[in-house]
C-alpha positions as CSV (number, residue, x, y, z in Angstrom):
1,X,109.2,-76.0,-107.8
2,X,107.8,-78.3,-105.3
3,X,108.9,-81.6,-104.9
4,X,106.4,-84.5,-105.0
5,X,106.3,-86.8,-101.9
6,X,107.3,-90.0,-104.1
7,X,109.9,-87.7,-105.8
8,X,111.6,-87.1,-102.3
9,X,111.2,-90.6,-101.0
10,X,113.0,-91.9,-104.3
11,X,115.5,-89.2,-103.9
12,X,116.2,-90.0,-100.3
13,X,116.4,-94.0,-101.0
14,X,118.9,-93.7,-104.0
15,X,121.1,-91.0,-102.2
16,X,121.3,-93.0,-99.0
17,X,121.9,-96.3,-101.1
18,X,124.5,-94.5,-103.0
19,X,126.4,-93.1,-99.8
20,X,126.1,-96.7,-98.2
21,X,128.2,-97.8,-101.1
22,X,130.6,-95.4,-101.1
23,X,131.4,-95.2,-97.2
24,X,129.1,-97.4,-94.8
25,X,127.5,-95.9,-91.6
26,X,123.8,-96.7,-92.3
27,X,122.6,-94.3,-90.0
28,X,124.9,-91.6,-91.4
29,X,123.7,-92.7,-94.8
30,X,119.9,-92.7,-94.2
31,X,120.1,-89.3,-92.4
32,X,121.9,-87.8,-95.5
33,X,119.8,-89.2,-98.1
34,X,116.9,-87.5,-96.3
35,X,118.5,-84.2,-96.1
36,X,119.5,-84.2,-99.6
37,X,116.2,-84.9,-100.5
38,X,114.5,-82.3,-98.2
39,X,117.4,-79.7,-99.2
40,X,118.5,-79.8,-95.2
41,X,122.0,-78.9,-94.5
42,X,123.2,-79.7,-91.0
43,X,127.0,-81.6,-90.7
44,X,126.4,-81.5,-86.9
45,X,123.5,-84.0,-86.8
46,X,125.3,-86.1,-89.1
47,X,128.3,-86.3,-87.2
48,X,126.2,-87.2,-83.7
49,X,124.6,-90.1,-85.6
50,X,128.3,-91.7,-85.8
51,X,127.3,-93.8,-82.6
52,X,124.3,-95.1,-84.0
53,X,126.2,-97.0,-87.1
54,X,125.7,-101.2,-87.1
55,X,123.0,-101.3,-84.1
56,X,125.1,-99.0,-81.7
57,X,128.6,-98.2,-81.8
58,X,129.4,-101.2,-84.5
59,X,128.0,-103.8,-82.0
60,X,125.5,-105.3,-84.2
61,X,123.4,-105.6,-81.8
62,X,120.0,-104.0,-81.7
63,X,117.9,-102.4,-85.0
64,X,120.2,-101.1,-88.0
65,X,121.4,-97.9,-87.9
66,X,119.7,-96.7,-91.0
67,X,116.1,-96.7,-88.4
68,X,117.8,-94.7,-86.2
69,X,118.7,-92.3,-89.1
70,X,115.2,-92.3,-90.3
71,X,113.8,-91.4,-86.8
72,X,116.6,-88.8,-86.2
73,X,115.2,-87.2,-89.5
74,X,111.7,-87.1,-88.7
75,X,112.5,-85.7,-84.8
76,X,114.9,-83.3,-86.8
77,X,111.7,-81.7,-88.7
78,X,109.1,-82.7,-86.4
79,X,110.4,-82.7,-82.8
80,X,110.6,-80.3,-80.1
81,X,113.1,-77.6,-79.1
82,X,115.6,-77.6,-76.3
83,X,113.6,-75.0,-74.4
84,X,111.3,-76.1,-71.7
85,X,107.7,-76.5,-72.9
86,X,104.4,-77.2,-71.5
87,X,102.9,-80.4,-71.5
88,X,100.6,-80.1,-74.4
89,X,103.5,-78.7,-76.4
90,X,105.5,-81.7,-75.8
91,X,102.4,-84.0,-76.2
92,X,102.0,-82.3,-79.7
93,X,105.1,-82.7,-80.8
94,X,105.6,-86.6,-79.8
95,X,102.1,-87.2,-81.4
96,X,103.3,-85.6,-84.7
97,X,106.7,-87.7,-84.5
98,X,104.6,-91.0,-83.8
99,X,102.3,-90.1,-86.9
100,X,105.3,-89.5,-89.2
101,X,106.8,-92.9,-88.5
102,X,103.6,-94.7,-88.8
103,X,103.3,-92.8,-92.4
104,X,107.2,-94.1,-93.2
105,X,106.5,-97.5,-91.8
């Protein structure tokens, strides 16, 4: 059964909030909540998000890590691969990312 977009967003929010209340680490909690809602399993990117907690590296300077976690999730789903790509492939990937960020905000 396919999940509706509102159901996915509600589940992502509730899971992220639950993770934040349990352990903190806004970037990882947001990313984990989104991944849970989308049935994505990738502990490596959750681990990589550690440095984005509380601005960057617990500095409290800059934007909240939850914004970074959300952007990481969008990039994970819509971003380009490591291999070298033609310019038009890169532009398409970046356009999709920008469009996704505008929908969320």
